[in-house]
C-alpha angles and dihedrals in degrees: 000000000000131000111271093177129040118196115211100175122108121248115276093043096105096281096145093051090047091048090055090047093051092049090049089053092052099261096115157163087056118199114230137150090275088061090058088053094046105036112074091203092062109067096065091053092054094046088057092046093049089050090055095248122151111256137184101248092198088059093046091055097034109148095019127109097188140016133210137161130019135352093030092045089060091062102032095129088063090049094051087055095044094047104033095170093054121110117233121229112192110195112202143163135183107296097238090052090046093050093049091052095042093047093050094048123015095023093046092047093055092045089055106025096111089059096047115095107232134159111272093248091054091046089054092050092055093047084061091046092049087059097043099039111023099033101033109024095036095031090235092300113105090157117114097269095044096042095049090047090055091046091052092047091053095047091049094046092053092053093045098047110030114079111247093237090055096047136081118183101204143181120188088233086068087072130205102317103076093037094050092043090052092049096040096236133125120270111252120237091229125087118267108268121257120201150136101060117170094272091051090052093052093044087070089064101040097268140318115304118247093228124075 
């Protein structure tokens, strides 16, 4: 199996809803951060990637048909090169909305992760992600100014480097029509999925921390 879809949008841009949609359309399994947490083959790949080592991208995404969300979205230029026939779905939302969601979830998690009781293997995963995401993708600045700057850079780079015919800029609120048209598949009769609200995010880590 090879990646047919590369996701270039940051986490908290509707990636979970879009993952569910892609799997419903037959483009699964879809790689996502929850796959890194649930697939025991994944953490070692991402430790190597975060350390700057050369990896076999086909091996990293072995068994997956599509990819969305972090950590894949942090390395999407490599994936576009490794899977040149893949279509690119860039999930996006207005930057103030994105920042509010990121700050209340991913940002808050990394500010507090050393105080959150997690299994050792999950703690190790997020040590890797701190390096890859916070230090590298956000240049060590997950505050509002630094995070939005990184978000803007990524959105701009996607538009400047991905050929228009290969790219869909997408928000889950757009619904099925543009996604199905881009992928050349029929529109389902069911509503577009909605998922990964703030409480669902924190449920992955045993609940939202009491501290900011």
